Every structure is written in C-alpha cells, then in structure tokens.
N, C-alpha and C positions, 0 to 999 in steps of 0.2 A: 686758443679761445682763452679771454680776458678776467681774471678775475676782479677788475675795480668795479665794473658794472654790467649786472645781471641783465641777459635778455637783449645784449647788444648782437649776437651772433644772430644770421640767417637769413631772409630774402632783404635783407636790404635794410638800414636801420633809420631810415629817413621818415621824421612824424613818430616814432615807437620812444612812448614812455619805458626808462630803463630805470634798474635800481642800483643806488652805489650811492661814496660820498663827493661831497663839492666840495670840488676845491678852495671857493669864496666863505662859504660858511661854514662848511666843515659837519654839515651835518649829515647823517645816511637818509636817505630823503630818495625821490624820485626826481629825474630831471629825463628832459622830451630832446631828442635828436632834429636841433632846429636845421641845419644844412649838413653836407656831406657830400663831398665834391673831389673828384680822383684828381690825383695830378698826372698831368699829361707828361710823356715817356717815361712815368713812374716801371719796373717791378718786368719780370719776364713772363713771359704768354705759350702756353702751349695748347693744341686742341682740346685736351679735356681741365686747367688748369690756366688759371692769369693771380698772378702774385701782383699784389698793384698796392700804392701807398693813397690817400686821402687826408683829406685836412675834413673833419669834423666838428664843430658847435653843440653841445648838450648844454639846455637852459635847464638851470635850475626852478623847482617845482616851489622852493622854498622862498628862496632868497630874489630869484628873477633875476639872477645874474646869468651870464652865458659864460662857456670856459671852451678851449680850443685846444684840441689833440691831434696828433698826427697819428694814421693810425694805419700800420700795415697788416695787410690779410690775404690771403687767398680766397679766390672768388671759382668755386666748382661747378660749372656749368653740366649739368643735367637735360639730356634731350628725351623729350620722349615723342609721342604719336599727338600734342596737342602745340609742341612746339618745343623750343629749350629754356630754362631755368636757371639763374643763379643763385649760386647759395655761398653767402661771407660768413670765413670762420676768422677771428682776428688772429694773429700771430703776438703782435708786440702795437702799446701803447705808448704815446708818449707824451704827457701834456704839455701845449705849447705857452699856455694863457689860462691863468696868472702864472707867473713865476715861478716857482714849485721851490719853498723853500727850506732847504737841507735840516736832514732828519737831527733829534736828539733829546741824548738820553735826559731822563727825570735827575734831582740833583741827589738821589738818594745813593746812586751809583758811583764807584769810586774816582776821584778826579784822572787819572790818568786813561779809564778805560772812556769816560766821556770825551776826556781828546782826543784819540784812537779814532772811537765813535762819528766825532764831529767832523773830523780829516775824509773820513770814508763818504759820510755823507755829502760834503762839498765837491766829493769825486761824480758822486751820482748824480745831485744837481746839474751839475755842469755837464752830464751827459759821458763821462770818462768812467764806463761801465766795468772796464778791465781792471781800473786803480781800486775804483771803489771795492771790487770781489776780492783783491788782496789785503784792501781795508779791513774789511769787514771779516776778516780770519783773521788778522790783530787784530782785533775787539776780542776777537775769541780766545786768541793767544795770552791776553792781557787778563781776561775773566778766570780763566782754569789759574793763573799762576797767581792774583791774587787769593782765588779762593784755595790752595795748597795743594794744589792734585802732584801729583809727582810720575815721571814718564821720563825713557827718553826719545820719547815722538811725539808732535804733538796729540795724535791720534792714543797715543796711551796714555795723556795727561785727560785728552778728555771721557776718554773711557772709564779713566779712575774716578771721574764726579761721584759715581753713583755709590763709591765707597764713602762719600764726604758728606751724601744724603741727598744727592740732586737726582731729580726724577731720571726717566730712560726718556722721557719725552724732551727733555731739555737737552743729554748725551746726544739723542740724536739729530736735532736741531744744529745742534753746537757743530757734527761729522758734515752736514749738509752742507755751512757753509764753508768749514775746511775743503772738500769737494772743490765747491768753487773759486774759492782762492785758488789752491791748487792749479786748476786748471787755467785760469788766469792770469799766475804766473810761469808755469813751467811748457805750456801748451799754445799761450795767447789766445784762448777760447774767450769767443765775445758773447755771452750770455745778454737778453732782451732788457729792458726796463724791466718790465714786470718782476722778470725772473730774479734780478737784484734787489727787487724793493722788497721780494720774498722773505729773501735774508734778512735784512736790513729788519725787518718784523718779526722775525724767528730771533733777535740778535733782544730787541724791543719786548718780548715776552718774557725771555728768560730774566731778565734784568728784572721787569717786573717782579716773579717768581724769588730769586735772590736776592733782592734789594730792596726794593720797594712795598713788599708785601710787612716784610720782617718789622720795619722799619716802624709801618703803620703800626703793627702789634705790640712793638715796643711803646710808642707813643700813647696807646690807647690804655696801654697799663698802668705809664705812670700819669694816666686823666686820673683813671680811677685810684687808685692812690694818691693821688692826691685830693679829690673828693672824699677818701673813707677818713684823711686827715682834719680836712676841711670839718669833715658832721661831727667828729671825736671833739674838738677842741671847743664847739659849739654847741654839746650837749650839757644837759646839767648835770 
C-alpha cells in the first residue's frame, strides 16, 4: 500500500479522487486518476494473483497539472457466484513526470551532513535505491558524530543519543535508516522507492528537531532581546 496517495488501492483507481501531495504545486490536495494503463508483458501471473506494472496519470484539483507514475501492484482475483472481481494493492510507486528533484536539508543542518544527504538524494532521484540506502545511512553516521555520541559501533552511537537529549523517536528512526543501509551494503537488498523515500523523510524530521527548531528558538530569543533593548532606548 502506498503512503503517498491515500485511496489509491481497491477496485481500480481510474476516475477516483486521491488525497496526496501534487508534484507540481507541492500542495496537499486531491488528485484525480485520469489514466491507468497496464504495460503489456509486465509482471507475473498465477491463478489467484497477478503482479503488474501500470502507467498512471493523476490530475491535480488545485493546479490542474498532470503527473505520471509507474505503479507496481498486485491484482488479487476473487471469485464469487456473481463472477470474478479484482483488487489492486500498490507495491511501489515511482514518479515519472515531472522529474523528481533531489531532496535537500535546510541550511541549519551542518554542512557535511547536508553534503552527504545531497549525494544520497541524487542516487534516490536517479533510481539507484541501494546506493541511496547506503548514502542515507552515512548521513546518520555524520549526525551522530556531530552530536558527539560515543560507542564502538553505529548501533551504540545511535543508542547513545538518548544521553545527549535526543528523543526515543529519533533514535528509533536512525536505527531504521541503519537497517536499510546495512541491508543494501551487505546483502544487496533493494528496497522500493517509497521505502527509501520514507527513511529520507525520517532523517529530515530528525534534522528539524535537532537543528532547525533550536536555531529558530535562538533567533526568536535574539529578536525579543533586540525589541526590549530598543524599547529601553526610546523610553523617557
């Protein structure tokens, strides 16, 4: 099941309105499935299950622009007295158009962390998901190093972040990234585009908490201090 568009799975998506983020206007809105064409010769078939690839077009209800996706799905065939019905379940969803821009971290993150993340994001955008998995693991290594975590392994350093004030959610997220990177590096396991996108978003959420929000609080405090100082200078 895809995390990107809610309401995609079921008895065929054609003509259905889906909730999700438009790749063009980057708004969370509704998009209508205007085309869903099975690619001939794709996938495998059994008596009760088919794995197929389809080219799907979605039209944004906000900006009215079309986006194209390559959808890998299982089609479960269910027989009843009234006939045979089929249910689509999404396995993977790859954006074809518009071209997916590589992800970026905000400037509040340390420079080396942003550089390693940018390289991993380039691999993800190019469809090199094993390399992206390894790259995103390297981002976590840079973050725990920058935070001053200690330990003889990445596992120990990630776990040690709790002593430095990191939440358990961040620790769990970093372990998830570590798992994916290890699987890609040691077992050549290929995760789907959505699974790689998920660990990239886990890193971005952690960066928000570890770097962006503290910087915002410092800036707000400086603005308040400047306002107080200005008020004292103008006071009679």
